[in-house]
C-alpha positions as CSV (number, residue, x, y, z in Angstrom):
1,M,30.5,-9.9,-21.7
2,G,27.9,-9.5,-24.4
3,N,24.9,-11.6,-25.3
4,E,25.9,-12.6,-28.8
5,G,24.4,-16.0,-29.7
6,S,22.4,-16.2,-26.5
7,A,19.0,-18.0,-26.5
8,L,17.8,-15.6,-23.7
9,P,16.7,-12.0,-24.4
10,G,18.9,-9.3,-23.0
11,L,21.4,-11.6,-21.3
12,E,24.3,-9.8,-19.6
13,L,27.1,-11.8,-18.0
14,D,29.3,-10.6,-15.1
15,S,33.0,-10.5,-16.3
16,S,34.3,-11.9,-13.0
17,A,33.9,-15.7,-12.7
18,L,32.6,-17.3,-9.5
19,E,34.3,-20.6,-10.3
20,N,37.1,-21.7,-12.5
21,T,37.7,-25.3,-13.4
22,D,39.4,-27.1,-16.2
23,E,36.1,-27.6,-18.0
24,W,34.2,-24.3,-17.6
25,T,33.9,-21.0,-15.8
26,L,30.8,-20.0,-13.8
27,H,29.4,-16.4,-14.1
28,S,26.5,-14.5,-12.6
29,A,24.1,-13.1,-15.2
30,T,20.9,-11.1,-15.7
31,S,18.3,-11.4,-18.3
32,S,15.3,-9.3,-19.4
33,S,13.1,-12.3,-19.2
34,N,10.5,-12.1,-16.5
35,A,10.6,-15.8,-15.8
36,S,14.4,-15.9,-15.0
37,P,15.8,-12.4,-14.3
38,N,18.8,-13.7,-12.4
39,L,20.8,-16.6,-13.8
40,S,24.1,-18.5,-13.6
41,V,25.9,-19.3,-16.8
42,F,28.5,-22.1,-17.3
43,C,30.9,-21.2,-20.1
44,G,33.0,-24.1,-21.6
45,R,36.7,-23.6,-22.1
46,Q,38.3,-23.9,-25.5
47,A,40.4,-27.1,-25.8
48,H,42.1,-28.9,-28.7
49,D,41.0,-32.4,-27.6
50,H,37.3,-31.3,-27.2
51,L,37.2,-33.1,-23.8
52,N,36.2,-30.0,-22.0
53,N,33.2,-29.4,-24.3
54,N,32.3,-33.0,-24.0
55,S,32.0,-32.8,-20.3
56,L,29.7,-29.8,-20.4
57,E,27.7,-31.4,-23.2
58,H,27.1,-34.4,-20.9
59,A,26.1,-32.1,-18.1
60,V,23.7,-30.2,-20.3
61,K,22.1,-33.4,-21.6
62,N,21.7,-35.0,-18.1
63,L,20.3,-31.8,-16.6
64,R,17.7,-31.5,-19.3
65,V,16.6,-35.1,-18.8
66,Y,16.7,-35.6,-15.0
67,R,14.6,-33.0,-13.2
68,H,14.2,-32.9,-9.4
69,P,13.6,-30.2,-6.9
70,N,17.0,-30.9,-5.4
71,I,18.9,-31.1,-8.7
72,L,20.3,-28.0,-10.4
73,K,17.6,-26.4,-12.7
74,Y,18.5,-26.2,-16.3
75,I,17.1,-23.2,-18.3
76,S,18.9,-22.9,-21.6
77,S,22.1,-23.6,-23.6
78,W,23.7,-22.2,-26.7
79,T,27.1,-21.9,-28.5
80,H,29.0,-18.6,-28.4
81,Q,32.2,-18.3,-30.5
82,G,32.7,-22.0,-30.5
83,Q,32.2,-22.3,-26.8
84,L,29.2,-24.1,-25.2
85,C,27.3,-22.1,-22.6
86,M,24.5,-23.3,-20.2
87,A,22.2,-21.2,-18.2
88,T,20.8,-22.4,-14.9
89,E,19.0,-21.0,-11.9
90,S,21.1,-18.5,-9.9
91,V,23.5,-20.4,-7.6
92,S,26.9,-20.1,-6.0
93,P,29.4,-22.9,-5.5
94,L,29.2,-24.6,-2.0
95,T,32.8,-24.0,-1.4
96,R,32.2,-20.2,-1.4
97,V,29.3,-20.2,1.1
98,L,30.1,-23.3,3.3
99,G,31.9,-21.2,5.9
100,N,28.9,-19.0,6.5
101,Q,26.4,-21.9,7.0
102,T,25.2,-23.0,10.4
103,V,25.0,-26.7,11.5
104,L,21.2,-26.8,10.8
105,E,21.7,-25.4,7.3
106,I,24.4,-28.0,6.6
107,C,22.2,-30.8,7.9
108,L,19.3,-29.5,5.8
109,G,21.6,-29.3,2.7
110,L,22.9,-32.9,3.2
111,H,19.3,-34.0,3.5
112,D,18.5,-32.3,0.1
113,I,21.5,-34.0,-1.6
114,L,20.5,-37.3,-0.1
115,K,17.0,-37.0,-1.6
116,A,18.4,-36.2,-5.0
117,L,20.7,-39.3,-4.9
118,I,17.8,-41.5,-3.8
119,F,15.8,-40.2,-6.8
120,L,18.7,-41.0,-9.2
121,H,19.1,-44.5,-7.7
122,E,15.6,-45.6,-7.3
123,K,13.7,-43.7,-9.9
124,A,16.2,-43.0,-12.7
125,Q,18.3,-46.1,-12.2
126,C,21.4,-43.9,-12.5
127,S,24.5,-43.2,-10.4
128,H,26.2,-39.8,-10.1
129,N,29.8,-41.1,-9.9
130,N,31.3,-37.8,-8.6
131,I,29.7,-36.8,-5.3
132,C,31.8,-34.0,-3.8
133,C,31.6,-30.3,-2.7
134,A,32.5,-29.1,-6.2
135,A,29.3,-30.8,-7.5
136,I,27.0,-29.0,-5.1
137,Y,25.6,-25.5,-5.5
138,V,23.6,-23.2,-3.2
139,T,20.7,-21.1,-4.3
140,N,19.9,-17.6,-3.0
141,D,17.5,-19.0,-0.4
142,G,20.2,-21.4,1.0
143,S,19.0,-24.6,-0.7
144,W,21.6,-27.1,-1.8
145,K,21.4,-28.4,-5.4
146,L,23.1,-31.4,-6.9
147,G,25.0,-30.5,-10.1
148,G,28.1,-31.9,-11.8
149,L,26.1,-34.5,-13.8
150,E,28.8,-34.7,-16.5
151,F,29.7,-38.2,-15.2
152,L,26.2,-39.5,-14.5
153,S,25.4,-42.8,-16.2
154,R,22.9,-45.5,-16.1
155,F,23.7,-48.6,-14.0
156,S,24.2,-50.8,-17.0
157,D,26.8,-48.4,-18.4
158,V,28.9,-48.1,-15.3
159,T,32.0,-50.3,-15.9
160,L,35.5,-50.2,-14.7
161,S,36.7,-49.0,-18.1
162,F,34.2,-46.1,-18.0
163,L,35.3,-45.1,-14.5
164,Q,39.0,-45.4,-15.3
165,K,38.6,-43.2,-18.3
166,A,36.9,-40.4,-16.3
167,R,38.9,-40.8,-13.2
168,A,41.3,-38.0,-14.0
169,R,38.5,-35.4,-13.8
170,R,36.7,-36.9,-10.9
171,Y,37.3,-36.1,-7.2
172,E,40.1,-38.4,-6.1
173,K,39.0,-38.7,-2.4
174,G,35.6,-39.8,-3.5
175,V,36.9,-42.7,-5.6
176,P,36.2,-46.0,-3.8
177,P,39.0,-48.5,-3.3
178,E,37.3,-51.3,-5.4
179,E,38.1,-49.3,-8.6
180,D,41.7,-50.2,-8.2
181,S,41.1,-53.9,-8.3
182,S,39.7,-55.9,-11.2
183,K,36.5,-56.7,-9.3
184,T,33.1,-55.6,-10.5
185,V,31.7,-52.4,-9.1
186,D,28.3,-51.5,-7.6
187,P,27.2,-48.0,-8.8
188,K,25.1,-47.4,-5.6
189,A,28.1,-48.3,-3.5
190,I,30.2,-45.8,-5.4
191,D,27.9,-43.0,-4.6
192,A,27.5,-44.1,-0.9
193,F,31.3,-44.0,-0.4
194,A,31.5,-40.5,-2.0
195,F,28.6,-39.3,0.2
196,G,30.4,-40.5,3.3
197,V,33.5,-38.5,2.3
198,L,31.2,-35.4,1.7
199,V,29.7,-35.7,5.2
200,E,33.1,-35.9,6.7
201,E,34.4,-32.8,4.9
202,V,31.4,-30.5,5.6
203,F,31.4,-31.5,9.3
204,H,35.2,-31.1,9.6
205,K,35.1,-27.9,11.6
206,I,32.1,-28.6,13.7
207,P,32.6,-30.0,17.2
208,D,30.9,-33.2,18.4
209,D,29.1,-31.5,21.2
210,V,26.9,-29.4,19.0
211,Q,23.2,-29.3,20.0
212,I,22.0,-31.4,17.2
213,P,20.3,-34.8,18.0
214,G,22.2,-37.7,16.4
215,F,25.0,-35.5,15.1
216,K,27.9,-37.5,16.6
217,E,26.4,-40.9,15.6
218,F,25.8,-39.8,12.1
219,R,29.4,-38.7,11.7
220,E,30.6,-42.1,12.9
221,I,28.2,-43.8,10.4
222,S,29.6,-41.8,7.5
223,K,33.2,-42.7,8.4
224,K,32.9,-46.3,9.5
225,H,30.0,-47.6,7.4
226,L,29.7,-45.4,4.3
227,Q,33.4,-45.5,3.7
228,N,33.8,-49.2,4.4
229,S,36.3,-50.8,2.1
230,E,33.8,-53.6,1.5
231,P,31.1,-52.4,-0.9
232,S,28.5,-54.9,0.4
233,L,28.7,-53.5,4.0
234,R,27.9,-50.0,3.0
235,P,24.3,-49.1,3.8
236,K,21.8,-47.9,1.2
237,L,21.3,-44.2,1.0
238,S,17.6,-44.5,1.6
239,Q,18.3,-46.0,5.0
240,L,20.0,-42.9,6.1
241,L,16.8,-41.0,6.2
242,D,15.8,-42.7,9.4
243,Q,18.8,-41.3,11.3
244,P,18.0,-38.8,14.1
245,I,19.9,-36.0,12.4
246,F,17.5,-36.0,9.5
247,N,14.5,-36.2,11.8
248,H,15.2,-32.9,13.5
249,R,12.2,-30.7,13.9
250,F,13.5,-28.1,11.5
251,V,14.3,-30.6,8.9
252,I,10.8,-32.1,9.2
253,I,9.2,-28.7,8.7
254,H,11.4,-28.0,5.7
255,D,10.6,-31.4,4.2
256,F,6.9,-31.0,4.8
257,L,6.8,-27.6,3.1
258,S,8.8,-28.9,0.2
259,E,6.4,-31.8,-0.4
260,L,3.2,-29.9,0.3
261,P,1.5,-30.9,-3.0
262,L,1.8,-34.5,-1.9
263,K,0.1,-34.0,1.5
264,S,-3.6,-34.5,2.2
265,D,-5.9,-31.7,3.5
266,E,-6.1,-33.2,7.0
267,E,-2.3,-33.3,7.1
268,K,-1.9,-29.7,6.0
269,T,-4.6,-28.5,8.5
270,S,-2.9,-30.2,11.4
271,F,0.5,-29.0,10.3
272,F,-0.3,-25.3,9.9
273,R,-2.2,-25.0,13.2
274,G,0.9,-25.9,15.2
275,L,3.6,-24.5,12.8
276,V,4.0,-21.0,14.4
277,D,4.8,-22.4,17.9
278,Q,7.4,-24.7,16.3
279,L,9.0,-21.9,14.3
280,R,9.5,-19.7,17.3
281,E,12.1,-22.2,18.7
282,F,14.6,-21.4,15.9
283,P,16.6,-18.2,15.1
284,Q,14.8,-15.9,12.8
285,I,17.8,-15.7,10.4
286,L,17.6,-19.4,9.9
287,L,13.9,-19.2,9.3
288,A,14.1,-16.3,6.9
289,S,17.0,-17.8,4.9
290,Q,15.7,-21.3,4.7
291,L,11.9,-21.1,4.9
292,S,10.9,-17.7,3.6
293,V,10.4,-18.9,0.0
294,L,8.5,-22.0,1.2
295,L,6.3,-20.1,3.6
296,L,5.4,-17.6,0.8
297,S,4.8,-20.2,-1.9
298,R,1.5,-20.3,-3.7
299,L,0.2,-23.5,-2.0
300,V,0.8,-22.0,1.4
301,L,-0.8,-18.6,0.5
302,L,-3.9,-20.2,-0.8
303,D,-4.4,-22.6,2.1
304,K,-7.1,-21.4,4.4
305,T,-5.5,-22.7,7.6
306,A,-2.2,-21.1,6.7
307,Q,-4.0,-17.8,6.0
308,E,-5.5,-17.8,9.5
309,H,-2.6,-19.0,11.6
310,V,0.7,-18.5,9.6
311,L,0.5,-15.6,7.3
312,P,-0.4,-13.0,9.9
313,V,3.0,-13.5,11.7
314,V,4.9,-13.8,8.4
315,L,3.6,-10.8,6.5
316,Q,4.3,-8.4,9.3
317,P,7.6,-7.1,10.7
318,H,8.1,-6.9,14.4
319,N,7.4,-3.4,15.7
320,E,8.2,-2.6,19.3
321,C,5.8,0.4,19.3
322,R,2.9,-2.0,18.6
323,P,3.1,-5.0,21.0
324,L,0.8,-7.8,19.8
325,S,-0.5,-10.9,21.5
326,N,0.8,-12.9,18.6
327,P,4.1,-11.2,17.7
328,P,5.6,-11.5,14.2
329,L,8.4,-13.9,13.4
330,F,10.9,-11.4,11.9
331,C,12.3,-8.1,13.0
332,M,12.4,-5.2,10.7
333,D,16.0,-5.8,9.4
334,T,15.4,-9.5,8.7
335,F,12.1,-8.6,7.0
336,K,13.7,-6.1,4.7
337,Q,16.5,-8.5,3.8
338,Y,14.6,-11.7,3.1
339,I,10.8,-11.0,2.9
340,V,10.7,-7.7,1.0
341,P,12.4,-9.0,-2.1
342,R,10.0,-11.9,-2.2
343,L,7.0,-9.6,-1.8
344,M,8.2,-7.4,-4.7
345,H,8.3,-10.4,-6.9
346,M,4.8,-11.5,-5.7
347,F,3.3,-8.1,-6.6
348,S,4.2,-8.8,-10.3
349,V,2.1,-12.0,-10.3
350,R,-1.2,-11.2,-11.9
351,D,-3.3,-13.6,-9.8
352,A,-6.5,-12.3,-8.1
353,Q,-6.3,-14.4,-5.0
354,I,-2.6,-13.7,-4.5
355,R,-3.1,-10.0,-5.0
356,L,-6.1,-9.9,-2.6
357,L,-4.0,-11.6,0.1
358,L,-1.2,-9.2,-0.3
359,L,-3.6,-6.3,-0.1
360,D,-5.3,-7.6,3.0
361,H,-1.9,-7.4,4.9
362,F,-0.6,-4.3,3.1
363,E,-1.0,-2.0,6.1
364,Q,1.3,-4.2,8.2
365,Y,4.2,-4.6,5.9
366,C,4.2,-1.5,3.7
367,I,6.4,0.4,6.1
368,A,9.2,-2.1,5.4
369,F,9.6,-0.9,1.8
370,S,11.8,2.0,1.0
371,K,10.2,5.1,-0.7
372,E,11.9,4.3,-3.9
373,Q,10.6,0.7,-3.9
374,L,7.1,1.9,-3.2
375,R,7.2,4.6,-5.9
376,T,8.9,2.6,-8.7
377,K,7.7,-1.0,-8.0
378,I,4.7,-1.3,-5.7
379,L,2.7,1.8,-6.8
380,P,2.6,1.0,-10.5
381,E,1.4,-2.5,-9.7
382,L,-1.3,-1.1,-7.4
383,L,-2.5,1.2,-10.1
384,V,-2.9,-1.7,-12.4
385,G,-5.4,-3.2,-9.9
386,I,-7.7,-0.2,-10.2
387,K,-8.4,-0.9,-13.9
388,D,-9.4,-4.5,-13.2
389,T,-13.0,-5.7,-13.7
390,N,-13.0,-7.4,-10.3
391,D,-14.8,-5.0,-8.0
392,T,-13.2,-6.7,-4.9
393,V,-9.7,-6.2,-6.3
394,V,-10.5,-2.5,-7.1
395,A,-11.9,-1.9,-3.5
396,S,-8.9,-3.5,-1.8
397,T,-6.5,-1.7,-4.1
398,L,-8.0,1.7,-3.2
399,R,-7.7,0.9,0.5
400,A,-4.0,0.0,0.0
401,L,-3.4,3.3,-1.8
402,A,-4.7,5.1,1.2
403,F,-1.8,3.7,3.3
404,L,0.7,5.1,0.8
405,V,-0.5,8.7,1.1
406,P,1.2,9.4,4.5
407,I,4.4,7.8,3.1
408,L,4.6,9.1,-0.5
409,G,2.2,12.0,-0.3
410,A,-1.1,12.5,-2.0
411,A,0.5,14.3,-5.0
412,T,2.5,11.1,-5.8
413,V,-0.3,8.7,-5.2
414,I,-3.2,10.4,-7.0
415,G,-1.3,13.0,-9.1
416,G,-3.0,16.0,-10.7
417,K,-3.5,19.6,-9.4
418,R,-5.1,20.0,-6.0
419,A,-6.6,23.0,-4.2
420,R,-7.7,23.6,-0.6
421,L,-11.4,23.1,-0.7
422,F,-12.0,22.4,3.1
423,T,-11.6,24.7,6.0
424,D,-10.8,23.9,9.7
425,G,-13.9,24.5,11.8
426,R,-12.5,23.4,15.1
427,P,-13.0,25.9,18.0
428,K,-9.9,28.0,18.6
429,Q,-8.5,28.0,22.1
430,D,-5.4,30.2,22.7
431,G,-4.0,29.4,19.2
432,T,-4.0,25.7,19.6
433,Q,-5.8,25.3,16.3
434,V,-3.0,27.1,14.4
435,K,-0.3,25.1,16.2
436,E,-2.0,21.8,15.5
437,S,-2.3,22.7,11.8
438,Q,1.4,23.6,11.5
439,S,2.3,20.4,13.3
440,A,0.2,18.4,10.9
441,Q,2.1,20.0,8.0
442,I,5.4,19.3,9.6
443,D,4.5,15.7,10.0
444,Q,3.8,15.4,6.3
445,G,7.2,16.9,5.5
446,R,5.8,20.4,4.6
447,R,7.4,22.6,7.2
448,P,6.4,26.2,6.6
449,S,9.2,28.7,6.2
450,K,9.4,31.9,8.1
451,E,8.3,34.2,5.3
452,H,5.3,31.9,4.6
453,A,4.3,31.4,8.2
454,K,2.3,34.5,8.7
455,P,-0.1,34.2,5.7
456,I,-0.8,30.6,6.6
457,I,-1.8,31.5,10.1
458,A,-4.0,34.3,8.8
459,Q,-5.8,31.9,6.5
460,E,-6.3,29.3,9.2
461,T,-7.8,31.9,11.6
462,A,-9.8,33.8,9.1
463,S,-11.7,30.9,7.6
464,P,-13.6,29.8,10.7
465,I,-14.6,33.4,11.5
466,L,-16.0,33.9,8.1
467,I,-18.1,30.8,8.4
468,A,-19.5,32.0,11.7
469,E,-20.5,35.3,10.1
470,L,-22.6,33.7,7.4
471,P,-26.3,33.9,8.1
472,E,-28.1,30.9,9.6
473,R,-30.6,31.0,6.7
474,P,-31.0,33.2,3.6
475,S,-32.3,36.8,4.0
476,P,-35.8,37.6,2.8
477,D,-34.5,38.8,-0.6
478,G,-32.7,35.5,-1.2
479,G,-29.3,36.3,0.2
480,E,-27.8,37.4,-3.1
481,D,-26.5,40.8,-2.0
482,L,-22.7,41.0,-1.5
483,S,-22.7,44.4,0.2
484,L,-21.0,45.0,3.5
485,P,-22.7,44.0,6.8
486,T,-23.6,47.6,7.7
487,Q,-25.5,47.9,4.4
488,L,-27.3,44.7,5.0
489,D,-28.5,46.0,8.4
490,E,-29.9,49.2,6.8
491,E,-31.7,47.2,4.1
492,T,-33.3,45.0,6.6
493,D,-35.8,47.7,7.5
494,N,-36.5,48.5,3.8
495,W,-39.6,46.4,3.4
496,S,-40.0,47.6,-0.2
497,D,-37.6,44.7,-1.2
498,W,-40.4,42.3,-0.4
499,D,-42.4,43.7,-3.4
500,L,-39.8,42.6,-6.0
501,N,-41.4,40.2,-8.4
502,E,-39.9,36.8,-9.2
503,S,-38.5,37.9,-12.6
504,Q,-36.5,40.8,-11.0
505,A,-35.1,38.5,-8.3
506,S,-34.1,35.8,-10.8
507,N,-32.4,38.4,-13.1
508,G,-30.4,39.8,-10.2
509,H,-29.3,36.3,-9.1
510,E,-28.1,35.4,-12.6
511,N,-26.1,38.6,-12.9
512,L,-24.5,37.9,-9.5
513,V,-23.6,34.4,-10.5
514,D,-22.1,35.5,-13.8
515,T,-19.9,38.0,-11.9
516,I,-18.7,35.6,-9.3
517,E,-17.9,32.8,-11.7
518,Q,-15.0,34.9,-12.9
519,I,-13.2,34.4,-9.6
520,P,-10.7,31.4,-9.9
521,I,-11.3,28.5,-7.6
522,S,-7.5,28.2,-7.0
523,S,-7.5,31.5,-5.1
524,I,-9.1,29.7,-2.2
525,G,-6.0,27.8,-1.2
526,T,-3.4,30.5,-2.1
527,P,-1.4,31.1,1.0
528,L,0.6,34.2,0.0
529,V,-2.3,36.8,-0.1
530,P,-3.1,39.7,2.3
531,V,-5.4,39.0,5.1
532,S,-8.0,41.5,4.0
533,D,-8.1,40.0,0.5
534,T,-8.4,36.6,1.9
535,I,-11.4,37.6,4.1
536,S,-13.2,39.3,1.2
537,S,-12.6,36.6,-1.4
538,V,-13.4,33.7,0.9
539,H,-16.5,35.5,2.2
540,S,-17.7,36.2,-1.4
541,L,-17.1,32.6,-2.5
542,A,-18.7,31.2,0.5
543,T,-21.8,33.3,-0.1
544,V,-22.0,32.3,-3.7
545,A,-21.6,28.6,-2.7
546,A,-24.4,29.0,-0.3
547,S,-26.7,30.5,-2.9
548,R,-25.8,28.3,-5.9
549,V,-24.8,24.9,-4.6
550,R,-26.7,25.0,-1.3
551,L,-24.0,23.2,0.6
552,P,-24.6,22.9,4.3
553,D,-22.5,25.0,6.6
554,I,-20.6,23.6,9.5
555,T,-22.8,25.5,11.8
556,S,-25.6,23.2,10.8
557,L,-23.9,20.6,12.9
558,D,-24.1,22.7,16.0
559,I,-26.4,21.9,18.9
560,K,-28.4,25.1,18.4
561,N,-29.7,23.9,15.1
562,S,-30.7,20.5,16.3
563,I,-33.2,21.6,19.0
564,A,-35.4,24.7,18.7
565,P,-35.3,26.6,22.0
566,S,-38.6,27.2,23.8
567,K,-39.6,30.8,24.5
568,K,-41.0,29.9,27.9
569,H,-37.8,28.5,29.2
570,S,-35.5,31.0,27.5
571,T,-32.9,32.8,29.5
572,P,-31.5,36.3,28.9
573,D,-28.2,34.7,27.8
574,E,-29.8,32.9,24.9
575,I,-29.5,34.3,21.4
576,D,-32.6,34.7,19.2
577,F,-31.3,34.1,15.7
578,F,-34.6,35.3,14.2
579,Q,-34.9,38.7,15.9
580,D,-33.7,40.6,12.8
581,M,-36.3,39.0,10.7
582,E,-39.4,40.0,12.8
583,P,-41.3,42.9,11.0
584,V,-42.0,45.9,13.1
585,I,-45.6,47.0,12.5
586,S,-46.6,50.2,14.4
587,K,-49.9,51.9,14.6
588,P,-50.3,55.1,12.6
589,K,-50.1,58.3,14.6
590,L,-53.5,60.2,14.7
591,L,-53.6,63.9,15.1
592,H,-56.2,65.1,17.7
593,F,-57.4,68.7,17.6
594,D,-59.1,70.4,20.5
595,D,-62.5,72.0,19.9
596,L,-62.2,75.4,18.4
597,Q,-63.7,78.4,20.2
598,G,-66.8,79.8,18.7
599,F,-68.2,76.4,17.5
600,P,-71.2,75.2,19.4
601,E,-71.3,71.6,20.5
602,P,-73.8,69.6,18.6
603,E,-76.9,68.4,20.4
604,S,-77.5,65.4,18.4
605,T,-75.6,63.6,15.8
606,T,-78.6,62.6,13.9
607,S,-80.7,65.8,13.8
608,K,-77.9,68.3,13.2
609,P,-74.8,67.9,11.3
610,T,-71.4,68.2,12.9
611,T,-69.6,71.4,12.4
612,S,-65.9,71.1,12.0
613,C,-63.0,72.7,10.3
614,F,-62.8,69.7,8.0
615,D,-66.5,69.9,6.9
616,V,-67.1,70.5,3.3
617,D,-70.1,72.4,2.0
618,L,-71.7,70.5,-0.9
619,S,-74.3,73.1,-1.5
620,A,-74.7,75.3,-4.6
621,N,-72.6,78.0,-3.1
622,G,-69.9,75.5,-2.4
623,M,-69.3,72.6,-4.8
624,E,-72.4,71.9,-6.9
625,G,-72.4,69.1,-9.3
626,G,-69.4,67.4,-7.5
627,E,-66.9,69.7,-9.2
628,G,-64.6,69.4,-6.1
629,W,-61.6,71.7,-5.5
630,G,-60.2,73.3,-8.5
631,D,-56.6,72.9,-9.5
632,N,-56.1,76.7,-9.8
633,E,-57.3,77.5,-6.4
634,D,-54.6,78.8,-4.1
635,W,-54.7,77.1,-0.8
636,G,-52.6,79.7,0.8
637,D,-55.3,82.4,0.3
638,I,-57.8,80.6,2.6
639,S,-57.8,82.3,6.0
640,D,-59.4,81.4,9.3
641,T,-62.2,83.9,8.6
642,D,-63.2,82.1,5.5
643,L,-63.3,78.9,7.5
644,S,-65.5,80.4,10.1
645,N,-68.0,81.9,7.6
646,S,-68.3,78.6,5.9
């Protein structure tokens, strides 16, 4: 069905009806409104006497006026093609779900209906006048809601003529016997009689020996006292609250959570401290279906005592792999069915305190979401928290995003292009490093194929070796040379490099940087390259990084760099990392000539000059005026005879 004439945006009705009556049909519906995405729509039937529309009009009017937590919640109404339509909270008729309800759920539902009737009698001074199963609806969380207010009327307006006029459309079994007489009627007694009939019908298939305190006694009260033919002998509905069946521990817990705004701080503190032990006595399906919405309500979430004692066991599914001293209340299947939908709704609430509380427990329950739910619902809401001005919200959001990386992958969480910028520097022992690296990739869902396996292993094994080959400190010329290791060894003895001035060294460094900058960074993490190319490219980039960025190498974390070894206690097995840097300074070799024959030994060094083959005659015959040796003189013409004559 379409949404023509609807007061709600984007309303879509299900074509199949959940309930068909003479007055209306009930349909499930969805709306684009964030406040009410799931709805129920009552569509009036077309009739010539307009009685059908009048009944629905009375129901719309009364639901808009009388508001109570246990009365069906009115949302909107409109007219479509001459038919009156009314939208309410999403509900189902009791007759459709009664067979699937447990005894405790039925008792809890009767308790809710009883409180709604007491509100109408004592606060609104009205009577319902048509209590029956058809007037009760059940919400998605299992709560019973009182509906069918088309016959509701104030006490002063309830007369025999009014009742007789509407009797044809009322539930016949719920009509008290006094309406057949000419006596006056008591509006409260009419509802009490109909409530007794309701109790008898919902308990029809339940045996008397059920483990509910006061169950058998309450059944007898509803039959003998509430359905008494004498109206004055029927008890008031408010007196039924004292019955043991409505003082069951589960009913008390539900009632306390429903009326939490009315409780004092002392009462809430005492209640939440002992709540977990009481909840463990009931089936988890019952807890999840009846109490999940109440336990995750705003008042419970913001209560400090509840945050300490209750929420840690509610916001965490049971995991057999992680036994805890205080185990959670719900197993994984129950958590996914009842708690996860509630959490998804809570993430759309833009309240800082609620969001911080959800983020604090995110690690425990994030595994309960499906990948599709995390990717389409939770992740977009988390990314909103990063842009908030509250630093606490941003910090908690970043921690929560870290838990999504193993589930969704880093590419989904952070997006953008990534490259491998870190190497694995663990010591290799019989290939264990390569196996562990492959197992880590398999755990992340990136199993390497056969054709890609070999290059990945080569890259894993080559990177640590290259890091080990890098020098412990830059060489004397600055470490800018990219030549092979053999060439570096030959240049170590060439001490002329030490004479380079600072301008030449800086120019060479800049030229080297300009050349290396043309190498793309993405080539570091490319797995499908030959081993030799990988070694050369990684070695070059690592050398440039050491010279430009001055990043510390992994070997700087080794023990050898932390404590300088002492030469006195050194052993032959220790490695001297500075032995190549020690200059070798040798004494010049001197040529010694024996005394030549024919030369007399000098008697005194002071009185007579020393005669030697290297003596030079500075006299006039030799080199007067300090002229020295001429450039045109042929050294080869000098003979031994000339030396002796000189």
